[in-house]
C-alpha positions as CSV (number, residue, x, y, z in Angstrom):
1,X,0.0,0.0,0.0
2,X,1.3,3.5,-0.9
3,X,1.9,5.9,2.0
4,X,2.7,9.5,2.3
5,X,6.4,9.7,2.9
6,X,8.1,12.3,5.1
7,X,9.9,14.0,2.2
8,X,6.5,14.5,0.5
9,X,4.9,16.3,3.4
10,X,4.2,20.0,3.0
11,X,4.8,22.1,6.0
12,X,1.3,23.4,6.8
13,X,0.5,27.1,7.1
14,X,-2.5,29.1,7.9
15,X,-4.6,30.4,10.8
16,X,-7.3,29.1,13.1
17,X,-5.4,26.6,15.3
18,X,-2.9,23.9,14.8
19,X,-5.3,21.3,13.4
20,X,-6.4,23.8,10.7
21,X,-2.8,24.4,9.8
22,X,-2.3,20.7,9.4
23,X,-5.5,20.3,7.4
24,X,-4.5,23.2,5.0
25,X,-1.1,21.6,4.5
26,X,-2.6,18.2,3.7
27,X,-5.2,19.7,1.5
28,X,-2.5,21.5,-0.5
29,X,-0.6,18.3,-0.8
30,X,-3.7,16.5,-2.1
31,X,-4.6,19.2,-4.6
32,X,-1.0,19.5,-5.8
33,X,-0.8,15.8,-6.5
34,X,1.8,15.1,-3.8
35,X,-0.7,12.7,-2.1
36,X,-2.3,10.8,-4.9
37,X,-5.6,8.9,-4.6
38,X,-5.1,5.7,-2.6
39,X,-2.2,7.1,-0.6
40,X,-2.4,6.3,3.1
41,X,-1.9,9.2,5.4
42,X,0.2,8.1,8.4
43,X,-0.4,9.9,11.7
44,X,3.2,9.4,13.0
45,X,4.7,10.7,9.7
46,X,2.7,13.8,9.8
47,X,3.3,14.5,13.4
48,X,7.1,14.1,12.8
49,X,7.0,16.4,9.7
50,X,4.8,19.1,11.2
51,X,5.5,19.0,14.9
52,X,1.7,19.0,15.5
53,X,0.0,17.1,18.3
54,X,-1.7,13.8,17.6
55,X,-5.0,15.4,18.5
56,X,-4.5,18.1,15.8
57,X,-3.5,15.6,13.2
58,X,-6.6,13.4,13.9
59,X,-8.8,16.5,13.7
60,X,-7.3,17.4,10.4
61,X,-8.0,13.9,9.2
62,X,-11.6,14.2,10.3
63,X,-11.9,17.4,8.2
64,X,-10.5,15.7,5.2
65,X,-13.0,12.9,5.6
66,X,-15.9,15.3,6.2
67,X,-15.1,17.2,3.0
68,X,-14.8,14.0,1.0
69,X,-11.0,14.4,0.2
70,X,-10.2,11.2,2.2
71,X,-11.8,8.0,3.4
72,X,-11.3,6.3,6.7
73,X,-11.3,2.5,6.5
74,X,-11.4,0.1,9.5
75,X,-8.0,-1.3,10.3
76,X,-6.5,0.6,7.3
77,X,-6.6,4.2,8.5
78,X,-7.2,7.2,6.3
79,X,-6.5,7.3,2.6
80,X,-6.8,10.0,-0.1
81,X,-10.1,9.4,-1.8
82,X,-10.5,7.7,-5.2
83,X,-13.7,8.3,-7.3
84,X,-15.8,5.7,-9.1
85,X,-17.3,6.5,-12.5
86,X,-20.8,7.0,-11.0
87,X,-19.4,9.4,-8.4
88,X,-17.7,11.5,-11.1
89,X,-21.0,11.7,-12.9
90,X,-22.9,12.7,-9.8
91,X,-20.3,15.4,-8.8
92,X,-20.4,17.0,-12.2
93,X,-24.2,16.8,-12.4
94,X,-24.5,18.7,-9.1
95,X,-21.8,21.2,-10.2
96,X,-23.8,22.0,-13.4
97,X,-27.0,22.6,-11.5
98,X,-25.4,24.8,-8.9
99,X,-23.2,26.9,-11.2
100,X,-25.9,27.5,-13.8
101,X,-28.1,28.7,-11.0
102,X,-25.4,31.1,-9.8
103,X,-24.9,32.7,-13.2
104,X,-28.6,33.1,-13.8
105,X,-28.3,36.5,-12.2
106,X,-26.2,37.9,-15.1
107,X,-29.0,39.5,-17.1
108,X,-27.3,42.9,-17.6
109,X,-23.7,43.9,-18.4
110,X,-21.4,43.6,-15.5
111,X,-19.6,46.5,-13.9
112,X,-16.2,47.4,-15.4
113,X,-14.5,46.8,-12.1
114,X,-15.7,43.2,-12.0
115,X,-14.6,42.6,-15.6
116,X,-11.1,43.9,-14.9
117,X,-10.9,41.7,-11.8
118,X,-11.9,38.6,-13.7
119,X,-9.4,39.3,-16.5
120,X,-6.6,39.8,-14.0
121,X,-7.4,36.4,-12.3
122,X,-7.5,34.7,-15.8
123,X,-4.0,36.0,-16.4
124,X,-2.8,34.5,-13.1
125,X,-4.5,31.3,-13.9
126,X,-2.9,31.1,-17.4
127,X,0.5,31.7,-15.7
128,X,-0.1,28.8,-13.4
129,X,-1.0,26.6,-16.3
130,X,2.2,27.6,-18.1
131,X,4.2,26.7,-14.9
132,X,2.2,23.4,-14.5
133,X,1.5,24.5,-10.9
134,X,-1.6,22.4,-9.9
135,X,-2.0,24.0,-6.5
136,X,-1.9,27.5,-8.0
137,X,-4.2,26.5,-10.8
138,X,-6.7,25.3,-8.3
139,X,-6.4,28.6,-6.3
140,X,-6.8,30.9,-9.3
141,X,-9.6,28.8,-10.8
142,X,-11.5,29.0,-7.5
143,X,-10.9,32.8,-7.2
144,X,-12.2,33.2,-10.8
145,X,-15.4,31.2,-10.2
146,X,-16.0,32.7,-6.8
147,X,-15.7,36.2,-8.3
148,X,-18.2,35.3,-11.0
149,X,-20.7,33.6,-8.7
150,X,-20.7,36.3,-6.0
151,X,-23.5,38.1,-7.8
152,X,-26.0,35.5,-6.6
153,X,-25.3,36.6,-3.0
154,X,-26.4,33.2,-1.7
155,X,-23.8,32.0,0.8
156,X,-25.2,28.5,0.9
157,X,-25.1,28.1,-2.8
158,X,-21.5,29.5,-2.9
159,X,-20.3,27.1,-0.2
160,X,-21.8,24.2,-2.1
161,X,-20.1,25.3,-5.4
162,X,-16.8,25.7,-3.6
163,X,-17.1,22.2,-2.0
164,X,-17.8,20.5,-5.3
165,X,-15.1,22.4,-7.1
166,X,-12.6,21.0,-4.5
167,X,-13.8,17.5,-5.2
168,X,-13.5,18.1,-9.0
169,X,-9.9,19.3,-8.6
170,X,-9.0,16.1,-6.8
171,X,-10.4,14.2,-9.8
172,X,-8.4,16.5,-12.1
173,X,-5.1,16.0,-10.1
174,X,-5.4,12.2,-10.4
175,X,-6.3,12.1,-14.0
176,X,-4.1,12.1,-17.1
177,X,-3.0,15.7,-17.6
178,X,-3.8,17.4,-20.9
179,X,-2.4,20.7,-22.2
180,X,-5.1,20.8,-24.8
181,X,-7.8,20.5,-22.1
182,X,-6.3,23.2,-20.0
183,X,-6.0,25.5,-23.1
184,X,-9.7,24.8,-23.8
185,X,-10.6,25.7,-20.2
186,X,-8.7,29.0,-20.4
187,X,-10.5,29.9,-23.7
188,X,-13.8,29.1,-22.0
189,X,-13.0,31.4,-19.2
190,X,-12.4,34.3,-21.6
191,X,-15.6,33.6,-23.5
192,X,-17.5,33.6,-20.2
193,X,-16.0,37.0,-19.2
194,X,-16.9,38.4,-22.6
195,X,-20.5,37.2,-22.0
196,X,-20.5,38.7,-18.5
197,X,-19.2,42.0,-19.9
198,X,-22.1,42.1,-22.4
199,X,-24.8,40.7,-20.1
200,X,-25.2,37.8,-22.6
201,X,-26.7,35.2,-20.2
202,X,-27.4,32.7,-22.9
203,X,-23.8,32.5,-24.1
204,X,-22.6,32.5,-20.6
205,X,-24.8,29.5,-19.7
206,X,-24.0,27.6,-22.8
207,X,-20.2,28.1,-22.4
208,X,-20.3,27.1,-18.7
209,X,-22.4,24.0,-19.4
210,X,-20.1,22.9,-22.2
211,X,-17.0,23.7,-20.0
212,X,-18.3,21.5,-17.2
213,X,-19.3,18.6,-19.5
214,X,-16.0,18.7,-21.4
215,X,-13.9,18.2,-18.3
216,X,-16.3,15.6,-17.0
217,X,-16.2,13.6,-20.2
218,X,-12.4,13.8,-20.3
219,X,-12.0,12.5,-16.8
220,X,-14.4,9.6,-17.4
221,X,-12.5,8.7,-20.5
222,X,-9.2,8.7,-18.7
223,X,-10.5,7.2,-15.4
224,X,-7.7,5.5,-13.5
225,X,-8.0,3.3,-10.5
């Protein structure tokens, strides 16, 4: 069984207590691909690497399990989650429903300040793609979608979108990587921003729907155990 080795552990950072710092470090390791699906997370290794207490590490594990990034198995401990084909379908089905609802509020041209902000984030996202930085890609992609969806002003909807985006990125990290797919995603982002700038809700919805389904279909085609 694969395990997370000491040299692969990311020193956690963040605020809100020791357990949250450990969680943030583990989440970053999972999203960046340092901890692949199926990797077992060993308490003692993480305690040694981070200097955290056992209680903090266990609470961080609990949070990973709660958010669906890891699974706890009897007598086997905690492992980074793998997704079955049916689960990928379900995650992307929920994403499509949530995100189409969030953009339904764009019926008029967006403010210039928002458009400038979105274009700046896209530039940072494209830079992360060029550097093949998975963690930064996830961060900038989230910032972009959060900025787009803020117009709905529904915190519960936004939290649900963020959660399913996190699961989607775990699927992405563990799939076969494709420069063409990333390029397609970047072009979709620009088309979405143009639609937001014009208040073209139909183009925005069509582009978003195709964007989500393109990534879903690619991951299903390249599904690995």
